[in-house]
C-alpha positions as CSV (number, residue, x, y, z in Angstrom):
1,X,53.5,128.2,197.3
2,X,55.9,128.8,194.4
3,X,56.0,131.9,192.4
4,X,55.0,131.5,188.7
5,X,57.5,132.9,186.3
6,X,56.1,135.7,184.1
7,X,55.1,134.7,180.6
8,X,57.6,135.9,178.0
9,X,56.2,138.9,176.1
10,X,56.3,139.9,172.4
11,X,58.8,142.6,173.4
12,X,61.1,140.0,175.1
13,X,61.1,138.0,171.9
14,X,61.9,141.1,169.9
15,X,64.8,142.0,172.2
16,X,66.2,138.4,172.0
17,X,65.9,138.3,168.2
18,X,67.2,141.9,167.7
19,X,64.2,142.9,165.7
20,X,61.2,145.1,166.1
21,X,58.0,144.1,167.9
22,X,56.1,144.5,164.6
23,X,58.4,142.0,162.9
24,X,57.8,139.5,165.7
25,X,54.1,140.0,165.4
26,X,54.1,139.4,161.6
27,X,56.2,136.2,162.0
28,X,54.1,134.8,164.9
29,X,50.8,135.6,163.2
30,X,51.9,134.1,159.8
31,X,52.2,137.4,158.0
32,X,54.2,138.0,154.9
33,X,57.0,140.5,154.1
34,X,59.7,139.3,156.5
35,X,63.0,138.2,155.2
36,X,63.9,134.5,155.9
37,X,66.9,135.2,158.1
38,X,64.8,137.4,160.3
39,X,62.1,134.8,160.4
40,X,64.6,132.2,161.6
41,X,65.9,134.6,164.3
42,X,62.4,135.2,165.6
43,X,61.5,131.5,165.6
44,X,64.7,130.7,167.5
45,X,63.9,133.4,170.1
46,X,60.4,132.1,170.5
47,X,61.7,128.6,171.1
48,X,64.4,129.7,173.6
49,X,62.0,131.9,175.6
50,X,59.1,129.5,175.4
51,X,56.9,132.2,174.1
52,X,53.2,131.3,173.6
53,X,51.1,133.7,171.6
54,X,48.1,135.2,173.4
55,X,45.2,133.7,171.3
56,X,42.8,136.6,172.1
57,X,45.3,139.2,171.0
58,X,46.3,137.1,168.0
59,X,42.6,136.8,166.9
60,X,42.4,140.6,166.9
61,X,45.2,140.7,164.4
62,X,44.4,137.7,162.2
63,X,40.6,137.7,162.6
64,X,41.0,133.9,163.0
65,X,40.2,131.8,166.1
66,X,41.9,128.6,164.8
67,X,38.8,126.7,165.8
68,X,36.2,124.8,163.6
69,X,32.8,123.7,164.7
70,X,31.7,120.2,163.7
71,X,27.9,120.1,163.7
72,X,26.2,116.6,163.6
73,X,22.5,116.8,163.0
74,X,21.8,113.7,165.1
75,X,21.0,112.9,168.8
76,X,23.9,112.2,171.1
77,X,22.9,108.6,171.6
78,X,23.0,107.9,167.8
79,X,26.4,109.7,167.4
80,X,28.2,107.7,170.1
81,X,26.6,104.4,169.1
82,X,27.4,104.5,165.4
83,X,31.1,103.9,164.4
84,X,30.5,105.9,161.2
85,X,30.6,109.2,163.2
86,X,33.7,108.1,165.0
87,X,35.5,107.4,161.8
88,X,34.5,110.7,160.2
89,X,35.4,112.7,163.4
90,X,38.8,111.0,163.4
91,X,39.5,112.1,159.9
92,X,38.4,115.7,160.7
93,X,40.4,115.8,163.9
94,X,43.6,114.6,162.2
95,X,43.4,117.3,159.5
96,X,42.5,120.1,162.0
97,X,45.3,119.0,164.4
98,X,47.8,119.0,161.5
99,X,47.0,122.6,160.9
100,X,46.9,123.6,164.6
101,X,43.1,124.1,164.7
102,X,40.7,123.1,167.5
103,X,37.6,120.9,166.9
104,X,34.4,122.1,168.7
105,X,31.7,119.4,168.6
106,X,28.1,120.5,168.5
107,X,25.2,118.0,168.6
108,X,21.5,118.6,168.0
109,X,19.1,116.6,170.1
110,X,16.1,118.4,168.8
111,X,14.7,121.6,167.2
112,X,15.5,123.7,170.3
113,X,19.2,123.0,169.8
114,X,19.2,124.4,166.3
115,X,18.8,128.0,167.5
116,X,21.5,127.4,170.1
117,X,24.0,126.1,167.5
118,X,23.1,129.1,165.2
119,X,23.7,131.6,168.0
120,X,27.1,130.0,168.8
121,X,28.2,130.1,165.2
122,X,27.1,133.7,164.8
123,X,28.9,134.7,168.0
124,X,32.3,134.6,166.3
125,X,33.7,131.7,168.3
126,X,34.9,129.6,165.3
127,X,36.2,130.3,161.8
128,X,34.0,127.8,160.0
129,X,31.7,124.8,160.3
130,X,31.7,121.2,159.1
131,X,28.1,119.9,159.0
132,X,26.9,116.4,158.3
133,X,24.0,113.9,158.7
134,X,21.5,116.5,157.5
135,X,17.9,115.6,156.9
136,X,15.8,117.1,154.1
137,X,13.7,119.3,156.4
138,X,16.6,120.3,158.6
139,X,16.7,124.1,159.2
140,X,20.4,124.1,160.1
141,X,21.6,125.0,156.6
142,X,19.5,128.1,156.6
143,X,20.5,129.0,160.1
144,X,24.2,128.5,159.4
145,X,23.8,130.6,156.2
146,X,22.3,133.4,158.3
147,X,25.2,133.1,160.7
148,X,27.6,133.9,157.8
149,X,30.0,131.1,158.7
150,X,32.0,129.4,155.9
151,X,30.7,125.8,155.8
152,X,31.5,122.5,154.2
153,X,28.8,119.8,154.2
154,X,29.4,116.0,154.6
155,X,27.0,114.4,152.1
156,X,25.3,115.9,149.1
157,X,22.9,118.5,150.4
158,X,19.2,117.9,149.8
159,X,18.5,121.2,148.1
160,X,18.9,121.6,144.3
161,X,18.5,125.3,143.8
162,X,22.3,126.0,143.5
163,X,22.1,128.4,146.4
164,X,25.1,130.6,147.1
165,X,25.5,132.0,150.6
166,X,27.4,135.2,151.6
167,X,30.3,132.9,152.5
168,X,30.4,131.3,149.0
169,X,29.0,128.4,147.0
170,X,27.8,125.2,148.5
171,X,30.8,122.9,149.1
172,X,30.3,119.2,150.1
173,X,32.1,115.9,150.3
174,X,30.2,112.7,149.5
175,X,30.7,109.1,148.3
176,X,29.3,107.6,145.2
177,X,26.3,106.2,147.0
178,X,24.3,105.5,143.8
179,X,27.2,103.9,142.0
180,X,28.1,101.8,145.0
181,X,24.6,100.6,145.4
182,X,24.5,99.5,141.7
183,X,27.7,97.6,142.3
184,X,26.2,95.8,145.3
185,X,23.0,94.8,143.5
186,X,24.9,93.8,140.3
187,X,27.1,91.5,142.4
188,X,24.1,89.8,144.0
189,X,22.5,89.4,140.5
190,X,25.8,87.9,139.2
191,X,25.4,85.2,141.9
192,X,22.1,84.1,140.2
193,X,19.9,85.9,142.8
194,X,16.6,87.2,141.3
195,X,14.5,88.2,144.4
196,X,16.8,90.9,145.8
197,X,15.4,92.9,148.6
198,X,16.6,96.3,149.9
199,X,16.5,97.8,153.4
200,X,16.9,101.5,153.0
201,X,18.2,104.1,155.3
202,X,16.0,107.1,156.3
203,X,14.8,108.5,153.0
204,X,15.0,112.1,154.2
205,X,18.8,111.8,153.8
206,X,20.3,112.0,150.4
207,X,22.7,109.1,151.0
208,X,19.8,106.7,151.6
209,X,17.8,108.1,148.7
210,X,20.8,107.7,146.4
211,X,21.4,104.1,147.5
212,X,17.7,103.3,146.8
213,X,18.0,104.8,143.4
214,X,21.1,102.7,142.7
215,X,19.1,99.6,143.7
216,X,16.3,100.6,141.3
217,X,18.8,101.3,138.5
218,X,19.6,97.6,138.5
219,X,16.3,96.0,139.6
220,X,14.1,98.2,137.4
221,X,10.4,97.6,138.3
222,X,11.2,95.4,141.3
223,X,8.3,94.3,143.5
224,X,7.7,97.1,146.0
225,X,7.3,94.4,148.7
226,X,11.0,93.8,148.4
227,X,11.8,97.3,149.7
228,X,11.6,98.2,153.4
229,X,12.5,101.6,154.9
230,X,14.7,101.7,158.0
231,X,17.0,104.1,159.9
232,X,20.6,103.0,159.5
233,X,20.6,101.2,162.9
234,X,20.8,97.5,163.8
235,X,17.4,97.5,165.5
236,X,15.9,99.1,162.4
237,X,17.6,96.4,160.3
238,X,16.0,93.7,162.5
239,X,12.5,95.2,162.2
240,X,12.8,95.7,158.4
241,X,14.1,92.2,157.9
242,X,11.3,90.6,159.8
243,X,8.8,92.6,157.7
244,X,10.4,91.6,154.4
245,X,10.4,87.9,155.4
246,X,6.8,88.0,156.5
247,X,5.6,89.3,153.1
248,X,8.3,87.8,150.9
249,X,9.6,84.6,152.5
250,X,11.0,83.6,149.1
251,X,13.6,86.4,148.9
252,X,17.1,85.1,148.1
253,X,19.3,88.2,148.6
254,X,19.5,91.5,150.5
255,X,21.2,94.8,149.9
256,X,21.3,96.7,153.2
257,X,21.8,100.4,153.1
258,X,24.6,100.3,155.7
259,X,26.6,97.8,157.7
260,X,24.7,98.3,160.9
261,X,21.4,97.6,159.1
262,X,23.0,94.4,157.6
263,X,24.2,93.3,161.0
264,X,20.6,93.5,162.4
265,X,19.2,91.7,159.3
266,X,21.8,88.9,159.7
267,X,20.5,88.2,163.2
268,X,17.0,87.9,162.0
269,X,17.9,85.6,159.2
270,X,19.7,83.4,161.7
271,X,16.7,83.4,164.0
272,X,14.5,82.3,161.1
273,X,16.8,79.4,160.3
274,X,18.0,80.8,157.0
275,X,21.6,80.2,155.9
276,X,23.8,83.1,154.7
277,X,24.8,83.1,151.8
278,X,23.3,79.7,150.8
279,X,19.6,80.8,151.3
280,X,20.0,84.6,151.4
281,X,23.1,86.5,150.2
282,X,23.7,89.8,152.0
283,X,25.6,92.9,151.0
284,X,26.0,96.0,153.2
285,X,27.4,99.5,152.6
286,X,30.2,101.4,154.4
287,X,32.8,98.7,155.2
288,X,33.2,99.8,158.8
289,X,35.7,97.1,160.0
290,X,34.4,96.9,163.6
291,X,31.1,95.8,162.1
292,X,31.8,94.2,158.7
293,X,34.5,91.8,159.9
294,X,32.7,90.7,163.0
295,X,29.3,89.8,161.6
296,X,28.4,86.1,161.2
297,X,29.4,85.5,158.5
298,X,31.8,88.4,157.7
299,X,30.0,90.9,155.6
300,X,30.4,91.6,151.9
301,X,29.9,95.3,151.6
302,X,30.6,98.5,149.6
303,X,33.5,100.4,151.0
304,X,33.5,104.2,151.3
305,X,36.5,105.9,152.9
306,X,34.7,107.5,155.8
307,X,37.9,108.8,157.5
308,X,39.2,110.3,154.3
309,X,35.8,112.0,153.8
310,X,36.3,113.7,157.1
311,X,39.9,114.8,156.3
312,X,38.8,116.2,153.0
313,X,35.9,118.1,154.5
314,X,38.4,119.8,156.9
315,X,41.0,120.3,154.2
316,X,38.5,122.1,151.9
317,X,37.2,124.3,154.7
318,X,40.7,125.3,155.8
319,X,41.5,126.1,152.1
320,X,38.5,128.3,151.9
321,X,39.5,130.1,155.1
322,X,43.0,130.7,153.7
323,X,41.7,132.3,150.5
324,X,41.3,136.1,150.4
325,X,37.8,136.9,151.4
326,X,37.4,133.9,153.7
327,X,36.2,131.5,151.1
328,X,33.8,133.7,149.1
329,X,34.0,133.3,145.4
330,X,32.1,133.0,142.1
331,X,29.3,130.6,141.8
332,X,30.5,127.1,140.9
333,X,29.0,124.2,139.1
334,X,29.6,120.5,139.4
335,X,29.3,118.9,136.0
336,X,26.5,120.3,133.9
337,X,24.3,121.7,136.7
338,X,24.5,124.1,139.6
339,X,26.0,123.1,142.9
340,X,23.6,120.9,144.8
341,X,22.9,118.5,141.9
342,X,24.8,115.2,141.9
343,X,28.5,115.9,141.2
344,X,30.9,113.9,139.1
345,X,33.9,112.5,140.8
346,X,36.2,115.4,141.6
347,X,39.6,116.0,143.2
348,X,40.4,117.8,146.4
349,X,41.4,121.0,144.5
350,X,37.7,121.5,143.4
351,X,37.0,123.7,146.5
352,X,34.0,125.4,144.9
353,X,31.8,122.4,144.2
354,X,30.9,118.9,145.3
355,X,33.6,116.3,145.8
356,X,32.4,112.7,145.3
357,X,34.7,109.9,146.3
358,X,34.6,106.5,144.7
359,X,33.4,103.3,146.4
360,X,34.6,99.7,146.1
361,X,32.9,96.4,146.6
362,X,34.7,94.3,149.3
363,X,33.8,90.6,149.0
364,X,33.6,88.5,152.2
365,X,31.6,85.4,153.1
366,X,28.0,86.8,153.2
367,X,27.7,87.1,149.4
């Protein structure tokens, strides 16, 4: 056996730097009021001794754990099968890592997990939470509000009452789902297609509802038989495409609510002997490259920057945590209405309201 060298202490750093223990503590914990020459001496001593702050002791001083919970309101099987979540998590992880914060992933398989997540958040293990893939009847927002944890939501929340929690106004990051859907359907119409079908996502999620609204903005009083509800999965896309073709075999275009849905629909079109885009033109939504570039034919789709959405969520949360009061502040509005109504495109400095990122149509061979 070999003896383990004792860990350098705060006192040892102070002695090496020739300053007081209190000065070292302020520098290590990011406090103010220390002259720059002393800061440099302390940092040099920390590096020379290999000092690692005791996180538990540091938390007592800073009241920060340097950890953020990421709560995904979907079953584990869905999270690990859908590249959307991987892209968003990658963006979140990059931003948290850049600021020396840990990511704690919490998944909800069912209603029993909601109470577990709420207990964990209320237990003071993390500084804040990033929450996405909410459904309209999801109790998580209320439970998180009760836990008193500063939160940023991925996607426009489904409530419209402008609620303000003890931790501050609702903050969310979303893409322009409605505008992107309009661009998709207008593109199909520009190709001369008149019987444009739509496979939706789950309509208890605002992203899917907004994309349906965008479709209707262009199509007006479209035949309801041209709309089929689905669930953002390839299997759901297959089922919905079969149903659409059974009742409207004359359809000549499809706007699918996401790329995975479009991939499933393309398989069914091929099974039925229909050519894409000659017989049916297809547009998706997301532009997830592992999907959109590998479909047959490659998929025309609406691009949203999923990874940037994740980074921006984390950035806004960290900014709230760094503000005096831990992110509390006056009630904010987004545009003409209270937080919770659709927001106008905003920049990352708008930490008290919704931030809506633009979308772009990416043309490939399917339409």
